[in-house]
C-alpha positions as CSV (number, residue, x, y, z in Angstrom):
1,M,8.6,-9.4,27.2
2,N,8.3,-12.9,28.3
3,N,10.4,-12.9,31.4
4,Y,10.4,-12.6,35.2
5,I,12.9,-10.8,37.5
6,N,12.9,-10.2,41.2
7,A,12.0,-6.6,41.0
8,R,11.5,-4.4,44.0
9,P,7.9,-4.4,45.3
10,T,7.4,-0.6,45.1
11,T,6.4,1.1,41.9
12,P,8.1,4.5,41.4
13,N,6.1,7.5,40.3
14,V,7.2,7.7,36.6
15,V,6.8,4.0,36.0
16,R,3.3,4.1,37.6
17,S,2.3,7.1,35.5
18,L,3.6,5.5,32.3
19,I,1.7,2.3,33.0
20,I,-1.5,4.3,33.7
21,I,-1.1,6.3,30.5
22,N,-0.6,3.2,28.4
23,V,-3.5,1.4,29.9
24,V,-5.9,4.4,29.5
25,A,-4.7,5.0,26.0
26,Y,-5.4,1.4,25.1
27,F,-9.0,1.6,26.1
28,L,-9.5,5.0,24.7
29,M,-8.1,3.8,21.4
30,M,-10.5,0.8,21.4
31,G,-13.4,3.2,21.9
32,A,-12.2,5.6,19.3
33,I,-11.7,2.9,16.7
34,E,-15.2,1.6,17.4
35,Y,-16.6,5.1,16.9
36,A,-14.4,6.5,14.1
37,G,-12.9,3.4,12.4
38,R,-9.2,3.5,11.4
39,L,-8.9,7.3,11.7
40,P,-7.5,7.4,15.3
41,M,-4.9,4.8,14.5
42,N,-4.0,6.5,11.3
43,L,-3.4,9.8,13.2
44,M,-1.5,8.4,16.2
45,A,0.3,5.3,15.1
46,L,3.8,5.6,13.5
47,H,3.8,5.5,9.7
48,S,6.7,5.4,7.3
49,W,8.3,8.7,6.1
50,M,7.0,7.8,2.6
51,S,3.4,7.4,3.8
52,P,0.9,10.3,3.3
53,L,-0.3,9.4,6.8
54,F,3.0,10.2,8.5
55,Q,2.9,13.1,11.0
56,P,5.9,14.2,13.2
57,W,4.0,13.6,16.5
58,Q,3.7,9.9,15.6
59,L,7.4,9.5,16.6
60,I,6.2,10.0,20.2
61,S,2.5,9.0,20.2
62,H,3.1,5.5,18.8
63,M,4.9,4.4,22.0
64,F,1.7,4.9,24.1
65,L,-0.5,2.9,21.8
66,H,-0.8,-0.9,21.6
67,S,-2.6,-3.3,19.3
68,T,-6.2,-3.5,20.2
69,E,-6.5,-6.9,18.6
70,S,-4.9,-8.5,21.7
71,I,-4.4,-7.2,25.2
72,F,-1.2,-9.3,25.5
73,H,0.8,-6.8,23.5
74,L,0.0,-4.2,26.2
75,F,0.3,-6.7,29.1
76,F,3.8,-7.9,28.3
77,N,5.1,-4.4,27.6
78,M,3.8,-3.1,30.9
79,I,5.2,-6.1,32.8
80,G,8.6,-5.2,31.3
81,L,8.2,-1.5,32.1
82,W,7.4,-2.4,35.7
83,M,10.1,-5.0,36.2
84,F,13.0,-3.1,34.6
85,G,11.8,0.4,34.9
86,S,11.2,0.3,38.7
87,A,14.8,-0.7,39.4
88,L,16.1,1.9,37.0
89,E,14.0,4.8,38.2
90,Q,15.0,4.0,41.8
91,K,18.6,4.1,40.8
92,W,18.6,7.1,38.5
93,G,15.8,9.2,39.8
94,S,12.5,10.1,38.0
95,Q,13.8,12.9,35.7
96,R,16.8,10.9,34.3
97,F,14.6,7.8,33.9
98,L,11.8,9.6,32.1
99,I,14.3,11.2,29.7
100,Y,15.9,7.8,29.1
101,Y,12.6,6.1,28.4
102,M,11.4,8.8,25.9
103,V,14.8,8.9,24.1
104,C,14.7,5.1,23.7
105,G,11.2,5.2,22.3
106,L,12.1,8.0,19.9
107,G,15.3,6.3,18.9
108,A,13.3,3.1,18.2
109,A,10.9,5.1,15.9
110,L,13.8,6.8,14.0
111,L,15.7,3.6,13.3
112,H,12.6,1.6,12.4
113,N,11.5,4.2,9.9
114,T,15.0,4.5,8.5
115,I,15.2,0.7,7.9
116,I,11.7,0.6,6.5
117,G,12.8,3.3,4.0
118,F,15.7,1.1,2.8
119,Q,13.5,-2.0,2.7
120,L,10.6,-0.3,0.7
121,G,12.8,1.7,-1.6
122,P,13.5,-1.2,-4.1
123,M,9.9,-2.2,-4.2
124,I,8.7,1.4,-4.9
125,A,11.4,1.7,-7.6
126,D,10.3,-1.5,-9.2
127,A,6.7,-0.5,-9.0
128,D,7.5,2.7,-10.9
129,V,9.4,0.7,-13.5
130,Y,6.4,-1.6,-13.9
131,M,4.0,1.2,-14.4
132,S,6.1,2.5,-17.2
133,A,6.2,-0.9,-18.9
134,P,3.4,-3.3,-17.6
135,S,3.6,-6.8,-19.0
136,Y,3.1,-10.4,-17.9
137,S,6.8,-11.1,-17.4
138,N,7.4,-7.8,-15.5
139,F,4.4,-8.5,-13.3
140,E,5.6,-12.0,-12.6
141,A,9.1,-10.6,-11.7
142,F,7.5,-8.0,-9.4
143,V,5.5,-10.7,-7.6
144,S,8.6,-12.9,-7.3
145,N,10.8,-10.2,-5.9
146,H,8.5,-8.5,-3.5
147,L,5.7,-10.9,-2.7
148,P,7.6,-14.2,-2.3
149,G,4.7,-15.8,-0.4
150,S,2.2,-14.9,-3.0
151,Y,2.7,-18.1,-5.0
152,E,0.9,-19.9,-2.2
153,N,-2.1,-17.6,-2.9
154,D,-4.6,-19.3,-5.3
155,Q,-6.0,-16.0,-6.5
156,I,-2.7,-14.6,-7.7
157,N,-1.7,-17.9,-9.2
158,N,-5.0,-18.2,-11.1
159,F,-4.5,-14.6,-12.3
160,L,-1.1,-15.4,-13.6
161,V,-2.3,-18.6,-15.3
162,E,-5.2,-16.8,-17.0
163,W,-3.0,-13.9,-18.1
164,H,-0.4,-16.3,-19.5
165,K,-3.1,-17.8,-21.7
166,D,-4.2,-14.3,-23.0
167,R,-1.2,-12.0,-22.8
168,L,-2.6,-9.4,-25.2
169,N,-5.8,-8.8,-23.1
170,P,-5.6,-5.2,-21.8
171,G,-7.9,-6.2,-18.9
172,F,-5.2,-8.2,-17.3
173,T,-2.7,-5.3,-17.7
174,N,-5.1,-2.9,-16.0
175,E,-5.8,-5.3,-13.1
176,S,-2.1,-5.9,-12.6
177,I,-1.5,-2.1,-12.4
178,L,-4.2,-1.8,-9.8
179,F,-2.7,-4.7,-7.8
180,V,0.8,-3.2,-7.8
181,N,-0.5,0.1,-6.7
182,E,-2.5,-1.5,-3.9
183,V,0.6,-3.5,-2.7
184,V,2.7,-0.3,-2.6
185,E,0.0,1.7,-0.8
186,Y,-0.5,-1.1,1.7
187,R,3.2,-1.5,2.5
188,I,4.0,2.2,3.0
189,N,0.9,2.7,5.2
190,I,1.5,-0.2,7.6
191,P,1.3,1.4,11.1
192,T,3.6,0.6,14.0
193,V,2.5,0.9,17.7
194,G,3.8,-0.1,21.1
195,A,6.3,0.7,23.8
196,S,8.5,-2.2,22.9
197,G,11.4,0.0,21.6
198,A,11.5,1.9,24.9
199,I,11.1,-1.4,26.9
200,Y,14.1,-2.9,25.1
201,G,16.0,0.2,26.0
202,L,15.1,-0.5,29.6
203,L,16.2,-4.1,29.2
204,L,19.6,-2.8,27.9
205,A,20.0,-0.4,30.8
206,F,19.0,-3.0,33.4
207,G,21.6,-5.4,32.0
208,M,24.3,-2.6,32.2
209,M,23.3,-1.4,35.6
210,F,22.5,-4.8,37.2
211,P,24.6,-7.2,35.1
212,N,24.5,-10.1,37.6
213,A,20.8,-9.9,38.5
214,M,19.0,-13.1,37.5
215,I,16.2,-13.0,35.0
216,M,13.9,-16.0,34.6
217,M,12.3,-16.3,31.2
218,L,8.8,-17.9,31.0
219,I,9.4,-19.6,27.7
220,P,11.7,-21.5,28.1
221,P,11.9,-21.3,32.0
222,I,15.7,-20.8,32.1
223,P,17.4,-18.4,34.6
224,M,20.0,-16.1,33.1
225,K,22.1,-13.2,34.3
226,A,20.8,-9.9,33.0
227,K,24.0,-9.2,31.0
228,Y,23.7,-12.4,29.0
229,F,19.9,-12.0,28.7
230,V,20.5,-8.6,26.9
231,V,23.0,-10.1,24.5
232,V,20.7,-13.0,23.7
233,F,17.7,-10.9,23.0
234,G,19.8,-8.4,21.0
235,L,21.1,-11.1,18.8
236,I,17.7,-12.6,18.3
237,E,16.2,-9.2,17.3
238,L,19.1,-8.5,14.9
239,S,18.7,-12.0,13.3
240,M,15.0,-11.6,12.9
241,G,15.3,-8.1,11.6
242,L,17.9,-9.1,8.9
243,R,15.6,-11.9,7.8
244,N,13.1,-9.3,6.7
245,N,10.2,-11.7,6.7
246,L,7.2,-10.0,5.1
247,E,4.9,-12.1,7.2
248,D,6.5,-11.0,10.5
249,N,4.6,-8.1,12.0
250,V,7.1,-7.4,14.8
251,A,9.3,-4.2,14.4
252,H,12.6,-5.9,15.3
253,F,14.7,-2.8,14.3
254,A,12.6,-0.7,16.5
255,H,13.6,-2.9,19.4
256,L,17.2,-2.6,18.3
257,G,16.8,1.2,18.0
258,G,15.7,1.4,21.6
259,M,18.7,-0.5,22.7
260,L,21.1,1.4,20.5
261,F,19.9,4.9,21.7
262,G,19.9,3.5,25.2
263,I,23.6,2.7,25.0
264,F,24.5,6.2,23.8
265,L,22.4,7.8,26.5
266,I,23.9,5.6,29.3
267,L,27.4,6.4,28.1
268,W,26.5,10.1,28.1
269,Y,25.0,9.8,31.6
270,K,28.2,8.1,32.8
271,K,30.3,10.9,31.3
272,Q,28.2,13.5,33.1
273,D,28.6,11.7,36.4
274,R,32.4,11.5,36.0
275,N,32.6,15.2,35.2
276,R,30.4,16.0,38.1
277,R,32.6,14.0,40.5
278,V,35.7,15.7,39.1
279,N,34.2,19.1,39.6
280,H,33.4,18.3,43.2
281,L,37.0,17.3,44.0
C-alpha cells in the first residue's frame, strides 16, 4: 500500500494487536519453512477449492501470513493497517472494527477462490481432453491457449520442434502428458497469502468514512482525496484482474473482494445505526 495519510498518532488496541500478530507470524513462518520446508505454507496459505491442499481454516489463516521472500509485502500491508485502521477503530470501536477487518479478509478469500475456479476451469477441462487424445497438434493448442508466454521458453520451443520432426515417437507423447499434468498441478496449488484483501477493505471504509481526507501516494507523490483514491485503486485492481496475466502474482480479485464485502458490511452498519436511533426516539 504505497501511500501516506495524516493518521492520528495513537495506535488503538486491535490495530496494534493485528500488527503484532502479523509480524510474529512472519518470523515464525520463516523459521518453520527453514525447518520443515513448504509444509507450513501448504497448511496455512490459501489454496484453490480444487487443490488437494485446500483446508477451510486457510480462509482465515492466509490473511496473517506474508511472503517470506521479501519483507516489503508485510511492511506495506502493516503501514496500511496502521494508517487506515487506526482512524477506523477510533471511529467505530474495537469490536466493530475487528469484525469488519475479519469479514473483509474472509470476503477477499471467497471472491479470490471463486474467480480462480472460473479461470482454472477451462484449463483443467482442456487438460482432460488432451489426456484422452494426446497429440502434437493438441499439445501445441494447449500451450497456446493456457501458456501464452511459453513460446519465449527455449525448452518448450525445442520440444515442439523435435516432436514435429518425429510425431510418431511415443516418447514425446509421454513427456507431453507429464508436462500437462505438472502445469495443472502447479496452477491449482499456487498459494495465496497476505492481509491485502482486508487492507483494501480498510481503504474502502476510510474513503467512505473520511471522504475528504487527503492521502499522499509515494509513487507518484500526488495528493488525493480519500474518496477519489478509493475509486482509482478499485479501477486499477479491476483492470489488472480482468487482464488475467499469468505472470502477475498479485491477487487482484482478493483486493476487490475485500472492498466488496466492506461495502456490504458498512451499509449494514449504517442500517443498524439508523434503527438504533429510531428505537431511541
